[in-house]
N, C-alpha and C positions, 0 to 999 in steps of 0.2 A: 110426441114427447118433447120435453124441454131440454135443450142443449145449452150448456154454459161455455163461454169462451172468453179469454182475457184479451182485451185490446191494449196495445202498447201505450196508447196515450189516454185511453178513456176508461180503464178499469174493467170491471165485469160487464159482459155483454150477453145478450140472450138471443136465441133463434129457435124457430120451430122447424123440424124436419119431418117430412112425410115419408112414405115408403120409397118414393123416388125423390132424389135430391132436386130441389127447385133451383132456379137461377138466383145467384147471390145478389143481395142488395144490403149495403151497410148504411145505417142512418146514424148520424152524430147529433145527439141532443144538445141544446144550448145550456142545460143545467142538469142537476141530479134527477134521479127517478122520482117523479111526483105526478100528481094529477094534471099538471100543466101539459103533460104529454100522454094523457090517458088514451086518446084515440089510437095512437100507435101501439100501445100495449094491448088494447082491446083487440085490434086487428090481428095482433100476434097470437093472443090467447084463444080467440074465437075461430082462428083458422082462415081469416079473410085473405091474408097474404098467401097462404098455402093454396087456396082456391084459385089464385091468380098465377100459380106456378112459381112462386117466389119463396126463397129461403132468406128471411130478413133477420139481420143482426142489428140490435139497438145498442148503441154505445152511450152510456150516461155521460153527461158533462160534469163540470165542477169548476172551482175557482182558478185552477191552473190549466184549464183546457180552453183553447180558442178554436171554436168550430171552423173558422175560415182556414186556420193553419192545418187542421186535420184534413179538411177537404183538399187543400192545395197539395198536401203531402201524400195524397192517395190513400189516406186512412179511412175514408168514407166516400160513398157515391153521392150522398145527399146529406145536407145539414139543415138544422133549424136555426134561424137567426132572426134578429130584429132587423127591419129594413134600414134604419139609420146606420147600423154597423156594417151591413152588407154593401150599401151604396158607398160608404166611406172606403171600404176595402176595395171596391171595384175601381174607384177613382185613383187609388194608390197602386193599381196594377193587378189585383186579384180578380179575374174575369168570372165572377159569380153571377148567376141568373136566377131570378125568382120564377119557379115553375108552377107554384100553387100557393094559395093564401088561406089556410084554414081559420085563422083568427081574423074576425071582422072588426072588432073593437079593441081599444087599448085598455089595459088594466093598470097603467102606471099612475102613481099619485106621489105628491109630496105631503107628508103627514107631519103636522106641527103640534107642539104643546099649546093648549089654549092659554096657559099662564105666561107664555112668552110675549103676549100682546099682539101676536100676528093674527089679523082677522082677514086681510086681503093681501094679494101679491104686492101691493104698494108698500106693505109693512115689512117686506123682506130685508131691505137695506139695514145694515148694522147687526144682522144676525148671522149665526153659523148654520149652514145647511149641509146635511149629509148627502153625498152624491155617489152613486155607483160609477165605476169607471170600466175599463176593458170594453169600450164600445157602447156601454149603457149610458154614458154621460151626454151623448149627443142631443137627445131631446131636451134635457135640462139646459144645456148651453144655448140652444136655439131659443128656448123660452125666455131666458134671462136677456138675451140679445134683443128679442122682441120688446121686452119691457124697458130696455135701456139701462139695465142694472149691471154694473161691472162685477166680475167674479174673482177679482184679484185681491179682495180684502181691503181695497182702498176706501176712502171716505165716500159715502153714498152708495157703496156696493155691499156685497155679501162675502163672507168668508166661506170657502168651500172646504168641507172636511171629506177626505177620501174615505168613503164608507165601505166597510167590509160587508160581506153578504149576511148581515144580521142587523138588528135594531138596537144594539147596545148604546150607541151615542145618545139617543133620545131618552133611554132609560137611566143612563148614568150622568146626564146633564152636560154631555160634551157638545151637543148640538140642539138647536131649537126645533129643527125639522129634519126628517130623514126620508130617503127614497123608500117607497113601499109599493107593493102590488096589491090590487083589490083582493086577490085570492091567496095571499101568503103573508107578507111581512106586517101588514096592517093588523092581522089577527094575532100575530106574535106579540104585538104591543098590547093588545087587549088581554091576551092570555097571561101577560106579565103583570097585570093588575090595573092598568089604566082603563078608564071607562070611555065610551064614545064621546061623552060630554067633556072629557078632559082634552079632547083632540080637535084640531081643525084640519080638514083634508082638502087638497086641491087636486082634482082629477085633471090630467093633461087634456083629456077630451073636452072638458068644460072650459078650459083656458084657450082652446083653439089651436093647440100645438101638439095634438095627438099624432103619433106616427105609427105605422104598421109594425106589429110584433109577430113573432112566431110564424114566419113563412118558410117554405121549402125552397132550398137553393142547390143548384148543381153548377159544375164548371161549364162554361160556354162551349168549349170545343167538344165536350162529350155529347152534346145534343146533336152534333153532326153525324154521330154513329146511330144508324137506325135501330140496332139491337138495344143499345142503351136507352134510347128514347122510348122504345116499346116497353122496356122494364119500368121506366118512370111512369108511363101511362098506367100500367097495372098497379104500381106501387101507390100512386095518388088515388086511384079508384078504390083500392082496398083501405087505404088510410082514411079517406072520407067516410067510407062505410063504418069504419071504427069510430070516427068522431060522432056520427049521427046516432050510433048505438049508445055511445057514452052519454050523449045529451039526454037520451030517453031512459037510460038505466044508470043514473048517476051514482047511487050507492054501490051497486055491483061493480061499476067501472072503477070506483075508488078502491074497492077490495082487490081487483085485479092488479092495480098499480102496486098495492102493498105486497102482493105475492112476488113481485119482481124487485122489490127494494131489499137488496141483500145487506144494506147497512143497518137496517133495523131502526133508522133514525126517525122514520115517519110514524105518525099515530093514526089510528082509524078515524078519530073525530076530526083531526086536522085535514086529512085527505078527503073525507066526505064533504067537509065545508069548502075546501078548495075546489073540488069537482063542481059543486053548485055554482061557484063564482066563475069558473072557467067556462061552463056551459053558456053563461051570459055573453061571453066574448066570442064564442064560435057560432052562436045561434045566427041563422040567416046566411051563413056562408056555405056554398057548395064546393068550395075549394078554388074557385076561379077568382083571380085578382081583379078587383074593380079598378079600372083605370083612374077614376076620380079619387079613390083612396090613395092610389099610388102618387098622383099628382099633388095631392094635399101634403103627403109626406115629403116629397121633393121640394115643394115650395117652402115648407117649414125649415128644411135643412139648408136651403139656399139663403134663407132670410137671417143669416147669422151675423149681420153687420160686417165688421172688419175682419172677422175670423169665422166664416161660415163652415159648417160641417163638410159640405161639398161646394166646389167653386163653379161648377157648370152643370147644365142639364145632362143627366146621364143618357147614354144611348145603348140600346140593347140590353137593358138591365132586367127585363122581364119578358115572358112569352106566354101566350095562350095555347101554344102548340100542344102541350101535354094535356091540359085540362079540357081542351076542345074534344080530344079523343076519349079521355077518361070519363067524360060526362055524357057520352053518346048513349 
């Protein structure tokens, strides 16, 4: 049966309980309930966590929720975060460790109006670009640094508009470009009336500055506890089973997500479309972090000129200890 619980920082949360109570695991999402997290909701709904002896609670995120803070405060056992944010937090003293990487590719883009005259990244100077903050700005800042484009609004640079978690700036003429994801905000622009030919998109992966997104992170000290580590092995195994099921049953996975969206803000059409795009990003991943992908992310973040996202090569920021056992 479905049990609802309120999280102090994360709002409504969900868990599945069997006849015998499982071992508790709390997952903090990076954002609100949507198909971006379908694998976890599928694992919950289909009983994959229960099969592993786990009673999993999923806490949705939101604009006022920082997953790292929730994790550090003991409000979750494991969180979903983008690697730039996690590595920046680690360098600042939050000992978070990547234990699995369900997302293989990046969905981040900068989407511009074609009538702005922007055709290539070299056309950015003199324009206003909408950028997400709260840890999501790091890939953008690394990209601009690589291009040698100042972000302070000075001559020869760009003006950065602190973008909310919507696409209003490009629709209302406040910015020439805005941050979007292939699976979400880009389609919000299309749904608002602009056509693909009205837009120019720059995928971070195509620009050589893609960084890893949506990994699973825990606190380093917790991994020293064999019981905690064993719970994470079972959690990752069930979660990846959920992700592969979602890839193969995209429409049904989207409908499962909708069942857990208590806000009623999501639509069936949008979630099904989102699930289709998300499946492209998780395809090919068995949950194990590829060291080459990790190093590419680190190199991008270190290449920030005079103000890099991280200032030194991280140590102990990831481990295969969990996935090695989960994938046996």
